[in-house]
N, C-alpha and C positions, 0 to 999 in steps of 0.2 A: 620665783622669789615673791613672797607675799608683800604686796604694797599697802593693802588696806583690808581690814576685816571689821564689820559691824553686824548688828543684828539684821540688817537689811541688804548689805552688799559686801561681797568679797572681790578684791581685785588682785590678780596674780599677773606676774610678768615672766615670760619664758625668754630670757635674754638671748640665748643661743639662736632663737628663731625670730626675735623681734616681735613676739606675740603677746598681746595684752588680752587677758581673759576677765570678763565682767560676769559675775554670777549673782543674780538677785535671789534672796532667800524668801521663804514663805512669809516672813514678817514684812517684807517689802510690799506685799499685797495690801497691807493695812495703811500704807503711806499714801499721801495724795500724789496725784500724777506730777504735780509741780515739784514735789520733794524728790521723786525718783529722777526726774530730769536734772534737777540740781546736783544730785549725787553723781550722775554720769558726767555732767558738764564739768564738775570739779576736778576731774582727772585729765582734762585737756592739757594742762601744763606737764603732767607726767608723760602723756603720750608724746609730746614734743621733746621733752628732755631725754626720753629713752629711745626716740626714733622708732616707735612701734610701726610695723608694716602690716601685721596680720592681727585681726581682731575676732575674738569669739565672744558673742553676747548671749549669755544664757538668760533668756527672759521668760522661762517656763513658770516662774512664780508670780509674775506680774501680768496685768491685763494689757496686752499690746493691742493697739488698734491702729487704724489708718492715721489718726492724728499723731500718735506716738512716732510712727515711722516717718511721717511727714516732718515732724519736729526734728527728728534725728537727721534727716536728709538736709534740712535747712540750717540748723544750728551747729551740728557736730560734723557732718560729712565734709564741709569745706575744709575744716582743720585736718581731718583724716586724709583728704586728698592732698593737702599741702605737705604732708609727711611722706608723700610718695607711697602711700599704703597700697597694697595689692589686693587684699581680700578681706571681706567681712562675712563671717558665718553667724547666722542667727539660729540659736538653738531653741527649739520648741516655740517658735513664733507662730501665732495662729493666723497670720495674714500674709498676703503676697508681698515680697520685698523685690525691689527692682533688681534685675539680673546684672546689669552693668551700667556704670556711670563713668564716662571717660575710660581710663585704664583700670578702674577699680571694679572688681567683681563682688557681688553679694549673692548669697544663697542661703536658703532656710533648710534646717535639718531637724530630725527628731532624735538623732543618736549622736552623743558627744564624740565617740571614736570616729564615726564617719565624718563629722564636721572637722575634727582635728586633722584627719588624714587628707581631706580636701584642702585645708589651709596650707599644710606643709608639702603637698604633693610636688610642687615645682622645685622645692629646695632640696629635697632628699627623698629617696624611694622607700626607706624603711618606715614602718608604721610606728607612731609615737602617740601615746595618749597623755593628756595633761597630768594624770595621776602618776604615770611612770616617772615624770620629772621630779616628783616630790617624795620618792622612796628613800633618798639618801639623806 
């Protein structure tokens, strides 16, 4: 389900998996770091409302650095943990992300199918890509 679409950010929610997918576009690279952070933070209420447990953050189009990941871990991660989230997959993140914080696993990937399969691995054995969910 498409929750939001702009020239900088697309947010989809895969309800059957409780998975929220954030994809920053090429235009997002023109935005200030504070604007990108504000866009991501604005979906905190949706994360709570939809009880999201799995997160796919495609940050390939924006400059991620240690400061960005640190901000995420300080400002967003506590909310994500409060949702009993299980996993966060960082797609095309060019820096090291923490492996595990409490019961929450984080991992960086270069391939979206591999990231999606890792996210849903514990809930079902069949492979599912985000695109497969939007064919109907």
